[in-house]
C-alpha positions as CSV (number, residue, x, y, z in Angstrom):
1,X,43.4,-42.1,-27.8
2,X,41.8,-38.8,-26.5
3,X,38.4,-39.8,-27.0
4,X,36.5,-36.5,-27.2
5,X,32.8,-37.6,-28.2
6,X,29.5,-37.0,-26.5
7,X,29.5,-40.7,-25.6
8,X,30.5,-43.3,-25.0
9,X,33.0,-41.2,-22.8
10,X,35.9,-42.3,-21.1
11,X,35.6,-44.6,-18.2
12,X,38.1,-44.3,-14.9
13,X,40.5,-47.0,-14.3
14,X,38.9,-47.7,-11.1
15,X,35.6,-47.8,-12.6
16,X,36.5,-50.2,-15.5
17,X,38.1,-52.2,-12.9
18,X,35.4,-52.5,-10.7
19,X,33.4,-53.9,-13.6
20,X,35.8,-56.7,-13.8
21,X,34.6,-58.1,-10.4
22,X,33.5,-61.8,-9.8
23,X,29.8,-62.3,-10.7
24,X,27.2,-62.4,-8.2
25,X,23.6,-63.9,-7.8
26,X,21.4,-61.0,-9.4
27,X,18.4,-62.3,-7.1
28,X,20.8,-62.7,-4.3
29,X,21.3,-60.2,-0.8
30,X,24.5,-58.6,-2.4
31,X,22.9,-57.3,-5.4
32,X,19.8,-56.1,-3.4
33,X,22.2,-54.1,-1.4
34,X,23.7,-52.9,-4.5
35,X,20.9,-52.0,-6.4
36,X,19.7,-50.0,-3.2
37,X,23.3,-47.8,-3.0
38,X,22.9,-47.2,-6.7
39,X,19.4,-46.3,-6.9
40,X,19.9,-44.0,-4.0
41,X,23.1,-42.7,-5.2
42,X,21.3,-41.8,-8.8
43,X,18.1,-40.2,-7.2
44,X,20.5,-38.0,-5.3
45,X,22.3,-36.7,-8.7
46,X,18.6,-36.4,-10.2
47,X,17.8,-34.4,-6.9
48,X,14.6,-36.2,-6.7
49,X,12.4,-38.5,-4.2
50,X,10.5,-39.9,-7.1
51,X,10.6,-43.4,-7.9
52,X,13.5,-44.4,-10.0
53,X,13.9,-47.6,-12.2
54,X,17.2,-48.8,-13.5
55,X,16.9,-50.3,-17.0
56,X,19.6,-52.6,-18.7
57,X,19.3,-50.8,-21.7
58,X,20.8,-47.9,-23.5
59,X,19.7,-44.1,-23.4
60,X,17.2,-44.8,-26.5
61,X,15.6,-47.7,-24.2
62,X,15.1,-45.0,-21.7
63,X,13.2,-42.9,-24.1
64,X,11.2,-45.6,-25.6
65,X,10.2,-46.7,-21.8
66,X,8.9,-42.8,-21.1
67,X,6.9,-43.3,-24.4
68,X,5.2,-46.8,-23.8
69,X,4.6,-46.4,-20.5
70,X,2.9,-42.9,-20.6
71,X,1.5,-42.3,-24.2
72,X,-1.5,-44.7,-25.8
73,X,-2.3,-44.7,-29.6
74,X,-4.1,-42.2,-30.8
75,X,-3.1,-39.8,-28.2
76,X,-2.1,-36.4,-29.4
77,X,1.2,-35.1,-27.9
78,X,3.4,-32.5,-28.3
79,X,7.2,-33.0,-29.2
80,X,9.9,-30.1,-28.9
81,X,12.7,-30.7,-31.4
82,X,16.0,-28.8,-31.9
83,X,18.0,-31.7,-33.3
84,X,18.0,-35.5,-33.8
85,X,17.3,-36.3,-30.5
86,X,14.5,-34.7,-30.2
87,X,13.4,-36.1,-33.6
88,X,14.0,-39.5,-31.9
89,X,11.1,-38.9,-29.5
90,X,9.1,-37.9,-32.4
91,X,10.0,-41.1,-34.2
92,X,9.0,-43.0,-31.1
93,X,5.6,-41.5,-30.6
94,X,4.7,-42.2,-34.3
95,X,5.9,-45.8,-34.0
96,X,3.6,-46.4,-31.0
97,X,0.6,-44.9,-32.8
98,X,0.4,-41.5,-31.1
99,X,-0.4,-38.1,-33.1
100,X,2.5,-35.9,-32.5
101,X,2.3,-32.3,-32.9
102,X,6.1,-31.1,-33.6
103,X,7.4,-27.7,-32.4
104,X,10.6,-27.6,-34.4
105,X,13.2,-24.9,-34.0
106,X,16.1,-24.5,-36.3
107,X,19.2,-26.5,-35.9
108,X,21.4,-24.3,-33.4
109,X,18.9,-22.7,-31.9
110,X,17.2,-23.4,-28.6
111,X,13.5,-24.2,-27.8
112,X,11.7,-21.1,-26.8
113,X,9.7,-21.4,-23.7
114,X,7.0,-18.7,-24.9
115,X,6.6,-20.4,-28.4
116,X,5.8,-23.8,-26.5
117,X,3.3,-22.3,-24.2
118,X,1.6,-20.9,-27.3
119,X,1.2,-24.2,-28.7
120,X,0.3,-25.8,-25.9
121,X,-2.6,-23.4,-25.4
122,X,-3.8,-24.1,-29.1
123,X,-3.7,-27.9,-28.6
124,X,-5.7,-28.8,-25.5
125,X,-5.9,-32.4,-26.2
126,X,-2.4,-32.6,-26.1
127,X,-1.9,-33.5,-22.5
128,X,2.0,-34.6,-22.7
129,X,4.8,-32.7,-23.9
130,X,8.5,-34.4,-24.9
131,X,11.6,-32.2,-24.7
132,X,15.5,-32.9,-25.2
133,X,17.3,-31.0,-22.3
134,X,20.6,-31.2,-24.1
135,X,20.6,-31.9,-27.7
136,X,24.3,-33.1,-28.6
137,X,23.6,-33.3,-32.3
138,X,23.7,-29.4,-31.9
139,X,25.8,-28.7,-29.0
140,X,22.2,-26.7,-27.3
141,X,21.2,-27.0,-24.0
142,X,17.5,-25.9,-23.8
143,X,16.5,-23.6,-20.6
144,X,14.7,-26.7,-19.2
145,X,13.8,-24.7,-16.0
146,X,11.6,-22.2,-18.2
147,X,10.2,-24.8,-20.6
148,X,9.0,-26.6,-17.5
149,X,7.2,-23.6,-16.0
150,X,5.6,-23.1,-19.4
151,X,4.4,-26.8,-19.4
152,X,3.1,-26.9,-16.0
153,X,1.6,-23.7,-15.9
154,X,-0.5,-25.1,-18.6
155,X,-1.1,-28.5,-16.3
156,X,0.2,-30.9,-19.0
157,X,2.5,-34.0,-18.3
158,X,6.4,-33.5,-18.9
159,X,8.9,-35.9,-20.2
160,X,13.0,-35.0,-20.5
161,X,15.5,-36.4,-21.9
162,X,18.3,-35.4,-19.8
163,X,20.6,-38.5,-21.1
164,X,23.5,-36.0,-22.0
165,X,22.9,-33.3,-19.3
166,X,22.2,-35.2,-16.0
167,X,25.5,-35.7,-13.8
168,X,27.0,-32.9,-15.6
169,X,24.7,-29.8,-15.9
170,X,22.3,-29.2,-13.2
171,X,18.6,-30.7,-13.5
172,X,16.3,-30.4,-10.6
173,X,13.9,-33.1,-10.9
174,X,11.5,-32.2,-8.0
175,X,12.2,-28.5,-7.5
176,X,11.1,-27.9,-11.2
177,X,8.6,-30.7,-11.1
178,X,9.7,-32.8,-13.9
179,X,7.4,-36.0,-14.4
180,X,9.3,-38.3,-15.9
181,X,13.2,-37.6,-16.6
182,X,15.5,-39.8,-18.2
183,X,19.5,-40.4,-18.5
184,X,22.2,-43.0,-19.3
185,X,25.1,-44.6,-18.0
186,X,27.4,-43.6,-21.0
187,X,27.3,-39.8,-20.3
188,X,28.4,-38.1,-17.4
189,X,28.2,-41.1,-15.2
190,X,31.6,-42.2,-16.2
191,X,30.4,-45.6,-17.0
192,X,30.3,-48.0,-20.1
193,X,27.1,-47.8,-22.1
194,X,24.2,-50.1,-21.1
195,X,22.3,-48.9,-17.9
196,X,19.4,-46.0,-18.6
197,X,17.8,-44.4,-15.5
198,X,13.9,-43.2,-15.7
199,X,12.5,-41.2,-12.7
200,X,9.0,-41.1,-12.5
201,X,6.4,-39.2,-9.9
202,X,2.8,-39.9,-8.9
203,X,1.5,-38.5,-11.9
204,X,3.4,-40.9,-13.8
205,X,2.2,-43.8,-11.8
206,X,-1.6,-42.8,-12.6
207,X,-0.6,-42.2,-16.1
208,X,1.0,-46.0,-16.3
209,X,-2.1,-47.4,-14.8
210,X,-4.3,-46.1,-17.9
211,X,-1.8,-46.0,-20.7
212,X,-3.2,-48.8,-23.3
213,X,0.2,-49.1,-25.2
214,X,1.6,-53.1,-25.0
215,X,5.1,-53.2,-23.1
216,X,6.7,-55.8,-21.7
217,X,10.6,-55.5,-21.0
218,X,10.4,-51.6,-20.4
219,X,7.3,-51.8,-18.2
220,X,8.0,-49.4,-15.1
221,X,5.5,-51.1,-13.1
222,X,7.2,-54.0,-13.1
223,X,10.5,-52.4,-12.6
224,X,9.0,-50.5,-9.7
225,X,7.3,-54.0,-8.2
226,X,11.0,-55.8,-8.6
227,X,12.6,-52.9,-7.2
228,X,10.8,-53.3,-3.9
229,X,12.3,-56.6,-3.6
230,X,15.8,-55.4,-4.2
231,X,15.6,-56.8,-7.5
232,X,15.1,-56.0,-11.6
233,X,12.3,-57.7,-13.3
234,X,14.9,-59.2,-16.1
235,X,18.7,-60.2,-15.9
236,X,20.4,-56.7,-15.3
237,X,23.6,-55.9,-16.3
238,X,25.6,-56.8,-13.1
239,X,28.8,-55.8,-14.2
240,X,27.5,-52.3,-15.0
241,X,26.0,-51.9,-11.7
242,X,29.5,-52.7,-10.0
243,X,30.7,-49.6,-12.5
244,X,27.7,-47.6,-11.2
245,X,28.5,-48.2,-7.6
246,X,32.2,-47.1,-7.8
247,X,31.5,-44.1,-10.2
248,X,29.1,-43.0,-7.7
249,X,31.6,-42.8,-5.0
250,X,33.7,-40.8,-7.4
251,X,31.1,-38.4,-8.1
252,X,30.0,-37.9,-4.2
253,X,33.9,-37.6,-3.3
254,X,34.1,-34.6,-5.9
255,X,30.4,-33.2,-4.9
256,X,28.0,-32.2,-7.5
257,X,28.8,-28.6,-7.3
258,X,32.4,-29.3,-8.4
259,X,31.1,-31.4,-10.8
260,X,29.0,-28.8,-12.5
261,X,31.9,-26.3,-12.1
262,X,34.2,-28.5,-14.1
263,X,31.8,-29.1,-16.8
264,X,31.3,-25.5,-17.3
265,X,35.0,-24.8,-17.0
266,X,35.8,-27.2,-19.8
267,X,33.1,-26.1,-22.1
268,X,34.4,-22.4,-21.5
269,X,37.6,-23.5,-22.3
270,X,36.6,-25.5,-25.5
271,X,34.5,-22.8,-26.7
272,X,37.1,-20.1,-26.4
273,X,40.1,-22.7,-27.7
274,X,38.2,-23.5,-30.8
275,X,37.2,-19.8,-31.5
276,X,40.9,-18.7,-31.1
277,X,41.5,-21.3,-34.1
278,X,39.4,-18.9,-36.3
279,X,36.4,-21.6,-35.9
280,X,32.7,-21.0,-35.8
281,X,30.8,-22.3,-33.1
282,X,27.2,-23.9,-34.1
283,X,25.0,-23.3,-31.3
284,X,23.7,-19.8,-30.3
285,X,25.6,-18.0,-27.6
286,X,24.0,-18.4,-24.0
287,X,22.8,-21.7,-25.0
288,X,26.1,-23.3,-25.9
289,X,26.5,-26.9,-24.1
290,X,28.7,-27.8,-21.2
291,X,28.8,-31.3,-22.3
292,X,29.4,-31.1,-26.0
293,X,30.5,-28.3,-28.4
294,X,29.5,-28.5,-32.2
295,X,31.8,-26.5,-34.7
296,X,31.1,-25.6,-38.1
297,X,33.6,-27.1,-40.5
298,X,35.6,-24.4,-42.5
299,X,35.1,-23.8,-46.2
300,X,36.7,-26.4,-48.6
301,X,37.3,-28.7,-45.9
302,X,35.9,-32.3,-45.6
303,X,34.9,-33.2,-42.3
304,X,35.6,-37.2,-42.6
305,X,39.3,-36.1,-43.7
306,X,39.5,-33.7,-40.7
307,X,38.2,-36.4,-38.4
308,X,40.5,-38.9,-39.9
309,X,43.8,-36.8,-39.8
310,X,43.0,-35.9,-36.3
311,X,42.7,-39.5,-35.3
312,X,45.4,-41.1,-37.1
313,X,48.1,-38.3,-36.8
314,X,47.3,-36.8,-33.4
315,X,45.1,-39.6,-31.2
316,X,42.0,-37.2,-31.0
317,X,38.8,-38.7,-31.6
318,X,35.7,-36.6,-32.7
319,X,32.6,-37.2,-33.2
320,X,30.9,-36.3,-36.8
321,X,27.7,-34.3,-37.5
322,X,24.0,-36.1,-37.5
323,X,21.5,-36.2,-40.0
324,X,21.5,-32.9,-42.4
325,X,24.7,-31.9,-40.6
326,X,26.7,-34.5,-41.1
327,X,28.9,-33.0,-43.7
328,X,28.7,-29.3,-42.0
329,X,30.3,-29.8,-38.6
330,X,32.2,-32.0,-36.1
331,X,31.6,-32.2,-32.3
332,X,33.8,-32.2,-29.3
333,X,33.0,-34.0,-26.5
334,X,33.7,-32.9,-22.7
335,X,31.7,-34.5,-20.5
336,X,32.3,-37.2,-17.8
337,X,35.5,-38.0,-17.0
338,X,37.3,-35.3,-18.7
339,X,40.6,-33.6,-17.5
340,X,42.0,-30.3,-18.2
341,X,44.9,-32.1,-19.9
342,X,42.6,-33.8,-22.1
343,X,40.7,-31.0,-22.9
344,X,44.3,-28.8,-23.7
345,X,45.7,-32.0,-25.8
346,X,42.6,-32.0,-27.7
347,X,42.3,-28.6,-28.6
348,X,46.1,-28.7,-29.8
349,X,45.4,-31.6,-31.8
350,X,42.5,-29.5,-33.4
351,X,45.2,-27.0,-34.1
352,X,47.6,-29.3,-35.6
353,X,45.2,-31.1,-37.7
354,X,43.7,-27.5,-39.3
355,X,47.3,-27.0,-39.9
356,X,47.9,-30.0,-41.7
357,X,44.9,-29.5,-43.6
358,X,46.4,-26.2,-44.8
359,X,49.3,-27.5,-46.3
360,X,47.7,-30.5,-48.0
């Protein structure tokens, strides 16, 4: 199968094999050495010298960790939404008793830094801003650097969901002064689901000390204290650490500039290829993601049937839409372990699927 969804993404054979290594003591020197290598490698991709916690959780676990460690009940916060994952941040803040002010942008549109700055100025008590960098539900990449400038220009604390962008699209954590940044192993990192990454700076540590929200498994202070001993607070997903260790070798060998260039090349090819088939891309031009492309389903076509034919007849696994867009679009992922051949085979399968739908 040609797995062209925005996560979980395909895992290279050597990375998958690394996960089959003999189990080791997660409190022993071998794991401590591996944890140090993996943490150092991930921080290099994050482009940060800040602390970085590796949690045995999905990306949503990283999002929850960001909320419970930095936001207290009753606190007013600003949540920027351009799709379903921005809405997840909104829901998390509500669940933990915060008072979110939503800045909602239409699906397919990017967040406007000027609008964000305007709302920030109108809410002086809202000291925290949460934003999604790359919204996989709509195929939009927000202008994160400009958003960060707007947020930090008003001296607010910034939490960034970079789960589907980091390691595929440039994110300069330190240069852009991003306080808390999240990612997950199942995206561009070319590893199976189950590891979440959270970078956090000195301002974050000050926040963590004051935040009153209860937390236990996702407590970043516990993670930091354990990491200083070469451990995790709880039993880690050891096999996934083996995979990350190997994946980081591959990423380093390719070089991050080449990784970014490959993702952009694949994004451009998918966008042009789908448009050449007469399809309409969903995200606004200029903000279309280099990790996933959202495509409007042609009139009269049932998206579930399109995906079924693509999978059963041509071995192509596409993602559907999410939430209100479930019946309106499909998504073609091109992040992580993705080759030119996989992209071309995927585009060819979409063309054949559309032809079959015309005949039916």
